DRENDO-1510 file (C-alpha; in Angstrom, 1 decimal, always signed):
<recs>
REC; n; res; u; v; w
REC; 1; UNK; +0.0; +0.0; +0.0 .
REC; 2; UNK; +1.2; +3.5; -0.8 .
REC; 3; UNK; +2.2; +6.0; +1.8 .
REC; 4; UNK; -0.6; +8.2; +3.1 .
REC; 5; UNK; -0.5; +11.9; +2.5 .
REC; 6; UNK; +0.0; +14.3; +5.4 .
REC; 7; UNK; -3.5; +14.8; +6.9 .
REC; 8; UNK; -2.6; +18.1; +8.6 .
REC; 9; UNK; -4.5; +21.0; +7.0 .
REC; 10; UNK; -7.2; +18.9; +5.4 .
REC; 11; UNK; -10.7; +20.2; +5.6 .
REC; 12; UNK; -13.5; +17.9; +6.6 .
REC; 13; UNK; -14.3; +17.5; +2.9 .
REC; 14; UNK; -10.6; +16.6; +2.3 .
REC; 15; UNK; -10.8; +14.1; +5.1 .
REC; 16; UNK; -13.9; +12.6; +3.5 .
REC; 17; UNK; -12.0; +12.2; +0.2 .
REC; 18; UNK; -9.1; +10.6; +2.1 .
REC; 19; UNK; -11.4; +8.1; +3.7 .
REC; 20; UNK; -12.9; +7.1; +0.3 .
REC; 21; UNK; -9.4; +6.6; -1.1 .
REC; 22; UNK; -8.4; +4.5; +1.9 .
REC; 23; UNK; -11.5; +2.3; +1.5 .
REC; 24; UNK; -10.8; +1.9; -2.2 .
REC; 25; UNK; -7.2; +0.9; -1.5 .
REC; 26; UNK; -8.3; -1.7; +1.1 .
REC; 27; UNK; -10.9; -3.1; -1.3 .
REC; 28; UNK; -8.4; -3.3; -4.1 .
REC; 29; UNK; -6.0; -5.3; -2.0 .
REC; 30; UNK; -8.7; -7.6; -0.8 .
REC; 31; UNK; -10.0; -8.2; -4.3 .
REC; 32; UNK; -6.4; -9.0; -5.4 .
REC; 33; UNK; -6.2; -11.7; -2.7 .
REC; 34; UNK; -9.6; -13.1; -3.6 .
REC; 35; UNK; -8.3; -13.2; -7.2 .
REC; 36; UNK; -5.4; -15.4; -6.1 .
REC; 37; UNK; -7.9; -17.8; -4.6 .
REC; 38; UNK; -9.9; -18.0; -7.8 .
REC; 39; UNK; -6.8; -18.4; -9.9 .
REC; 40; UNK; -5.9; -21.5; -7.8 .
REC; 41; UNK; -9.5; -22.7; -8.2 .
REC; 42; UNK; -9.3; -22.4; -12.0 .
REC; 43; UNK; -6.1; -24.4; -12.0 .
REC; 44; UNK; -7.8; -27.2; -10.0 .
REC; 45; UNK; -11.0; -27.0; -12.2 .
REC; 46; UNK; -8.9; -27.7; -15.3 .
REC; 47; UNK; -7.1; -30.6; -13.6 .
REC; 48; UNK; -10.4; -32.0; -12.4 .
REC; 49; UNK; -11.9; -31.9; -15.9 .
REC; 50; UNK; -8.8; -33.4; -17.5 .
REC; 51; UNK; -8.6; -36.2; -14.9 .
REC; 52; UNK; -12.4; -36.5; -14.3 .
REC; 53; UNK; -11.6; -36.2; -10.6 .
REC; 54; UNK; -14.2; -33.8; -9.4 .
REC; 55; UNK; -13.2; -34.1; -5.8 .
REC; 56; UNK; -10.6; -31.5; -6.6 .
REC; 57; UNK; -13.2; -28.8; -7.1 .
REC; 58; UNK; -14.2; -28.1; -3.6 .
REC; 59; UNK; -17.0; -25.8; -2.5 .
REC; 60; UNK; -15.2; -22.9; -0.7 .
REC; 61; UNK; -15.2; -19.3; -2.0 .
REC; 62; UNK; -14.2; -15.8; -0.7 .
REC; 63; UNK; -15.3; -12.3; -1.6 .
REC; 64; UNK; -14.7; -8.7; -0.8 .
REC; 65; UNK; -17.2; -5.9; -1.0 .
REC; 66; UNK; -18.1; -2.5; +0.5 .
REC; 67; UNK; -20.2; -2.7; +3.6 .
REC; 68; UNK; -23.8; -2.5; +2.6 .
REC; 69; UNK; -24.8; -0.3; +5.6 .
REC; 70; UNK; -23.2; +2.7; +4.0 .
REC; 71; UNK; -20.1; +2.7; +6.3 .
REC; 72; UNK; -16.5; +3.1; +5.3 .
REC; 73; UNK; -15.7; -0.5; +6.0 .
REC; 74; UNK; -15.2; -3.4; +3.7 .
REC; 75; UNK; -16.4; -7.0; +4.2 .
REC; 76; UNK; -14.2; -9.9; +3.4 .
REC; 77; UNK; -15.9; -13.2; +3.9 .
REC; 78; UNK; -15.7; -16.9; +3.2 .
REC; 79; UNK; -18.6; -18.9; +1.9 .
REC; 80; UNK; -19.6; -22.4; +0.7 .
REC; 81; UNK; -21.3; -22.9; -2.6 .
REC; 82; UNK; -23.8; -25.6; -3.6 .
REC; 83; UNK; -25.1; -26.4; -7.1 .
REC; 84; UNK; -28.7; -27.6; -7.3 .
REC; 85; UNK; -30.5; -28.9; -10.4 .
REC; 86; UNK; -29.9; -30.9; -13.5 .
REC; 87; UNK; -26.9; -30.5; -15.6 .
REC; 88; UNK; -27.4; -27.5; -17.9 .
REC; 89; UNK; -30.0; -26.0; -15.6 .
REC; 90; UNK; -28.0; -25.7; -12.4 .
REC; 91; UNK; -28.3; -22.9; -9.9 .
REC; 92; UNK; -25.6; -21.8; -7.5 .
REC; 93; UNK; -26.4; -21.1; -3.9 .
REC; 94; UNK; -23.9; -19.7; -1.4 .
REC; 95; UNK; -23.9; -19.8; +2.4 .
REC; 96; UNK; -21.7; -17.3; +4.2 .
REC; 97; UNK; -19.6; -18.8; +6.9 .
REC; 98; UNK; -20.0; -16.9; +10.2 .
REC; 99; UNK; -16.9; -15.2; +11.5 .
REC; 100; UNK; -18.1; -13.8; +14.8 .
REC; 101; UNK; -19.2; -10.2; +15.3 .
REC; 102; UNK; -16.0; -8.6; +16.8 .
REC; 103; UNK; -13.4; -10.9; +15.4 .
REC; 104; UNK; -11.1; -9.9; +12.5 .
REC; 105; UNK; -10.2; -13.5; +11.8 .
REC; 106; UNK; -12.2; -16.6; +10.9 .
REC; 107; UNK; -11.5; -19.7; +13.0 .
REC; 108; UNK; -9.9; -22.4; +10.9 .
REC; 109; UNK; -12.3; -24.9; +12.4 .
REC; 110; UNK; -15.3; -23.1; +10.9 .
REC; 111; UNK; -13.9; -22.9; +7.4 .
REC; 112; UNK; -11.7; -26.0; +6.9 .
REC; 113; UNK; -14.0; -29.0; +7.3 .
REC; 114; UNK; -13.8; -32.6; +6.3 .
REC; 115; UNK; -15.2; -31.8; +2.9 .
REC; 116; UNK; -12.6; -29.0; +2.3 .
REC; 117; UNK; -10.0; -29.9; -0.3 .
REC; 118; UNK; -6.3; -29.7; +0.4 .
REC; 119; UNK; -5.8; -26.8; -1.9 .
REC; 120; UNK; -8.7; -24.8; -0.3 .
REC; 121; UNK; -7.2; -25.4; +3.2 .
REC; 122; UNK; -3.8; -24.3; +2.0 .
REC; 123; UNK; -5.3; -21.1; +0.4 .
REC; 124; UNK; -7.3; -20.4; +3.6 .
REC; 125; UNK; -4.1; -20.7; +5.7 .
REC; 126; UNK; -2.3; -18.4; +3.3 .
REC; 127; UNK; -4.9; -15.7; +2.8 .
REC; 128; UNK; -6.9; -15.5; +6.0 .
REC; 129; UNK; -4.1; -13.8; +8.0 .
REC; 130; UNK; -3.9; -11.1; +5.3 .
REC; 131; UNK; -7.7; -10.8; +5.2 .
REC; 132; UNK; -7.7; -10.4; +9.0 .
REC; 133; UNK; -5.2; -7.5; +8.8 .
REC; 134; UNK; -7.3; -5.9; +6.1 .
REC; 135; UNK; -10.5; -6.3; +8.3 .
REC; 136; UNK; -8.6; -4.7; +11.2 .
REC; 137; UNK; -7.6; -1.8; +9.0 .
REC; 138; UNK; -11.1; -1.5; +7.7 .
REC; 139; UNK; -12.5; -1.4; +11.3 .
REC; 140; UNK; -10.1; +1.4; +12.2 .
REC; 141; UNK; -11.1; +3.3; +9.1 .
REC; 142; UNK; -14.7; +3.0; +10.1 .
REC; 143; UNK; -13.9; +4.5; +13.5 .
REC; 144; UNK; -12.2; +7.4; +11.9 .
REC; 145; UNK; -15.2; +7.9; +9.6 .
REC; 146; UNK; -17.6; +7.9; +12.6 .
REC; 147; UNK; -15.5; +10.4; +14.5 .
REC; 148; UNK; -15.4; +12.7; +11.5 .
REC; 149; UNK; -19.2; +12.5; +11.3 .
REC; 150; UNK; -19.5; +13.2; +15.0 .
REC; 151; UNK; -17.1; +16.2; +14.6 .
REC; 152; UNK; -19.3; +17.6; +11.7 .
REC; 153; UNK; -22.4; +17.3; +13.9 .
REC; 154; UNK; -20.7; +19.3; +16.6 .
REC; 155; UNK; -19.7; +22.0; +14.2 .
REC; 156; UNK; -23.3; +22.4; +12.7 .
REC; 157; UNK; -24.8; +24.3; +15.6 .
REC; 158; UNK; -21.8; +26.7; +15.5 .
REC; 159; UNK; -22.5; +27.4; +11.8 .
REC; 160; UNK; -19.1; +25.9; +10.9 .
REC; 161; UNK; -20.1; +22.7; +9.2 .
</recs>
C-alpha cells in the first residue's frame, strides 16, 4: 500500500475524500487476494476436468465488498457454494460462513471442514491472516469515519459545518 498523504491541514471534505481513497485501497488489496484464490480454483478445475476427478473442485469461496450499511468499511468473507439442479439447468447457492461479530479472523475450524479440499485449506491458511489484517484496518477506518461524522455534527450548531 502506498504512503498516506499528510492529513494536517485537510478540511472535513478533504478528510472525507481521504477516507474514500483508503476504502478503495483496502478493497483493491482484498480483491487481489480473492483473485489469487480463484486463480488457484481455476487451476484445479482444469485438472479435475482433465482427470475426471471432481473431488478436486471443492465448495469454498471468498469475496470482498463494500459494507452495505453505508459505512467506510469493507467486508471480506468466506462462503460455501452448492449447485442444485440438472446439468445445464443448475443454480448456485452460497452460504456465508459466520466469523463472529467482533473478530477480525475466521476460526480455521469453521472454514476448513472434512469436505474441504487440500488446496482450499492451503489457500485459507495463506490468505486468512492477510484478510484479518485488512479487516482490522477497515474497522479502524470505520472508527475514523464515525469520528469525522461526529465532529461535523458538533460544528453544525456553530455554523461551521
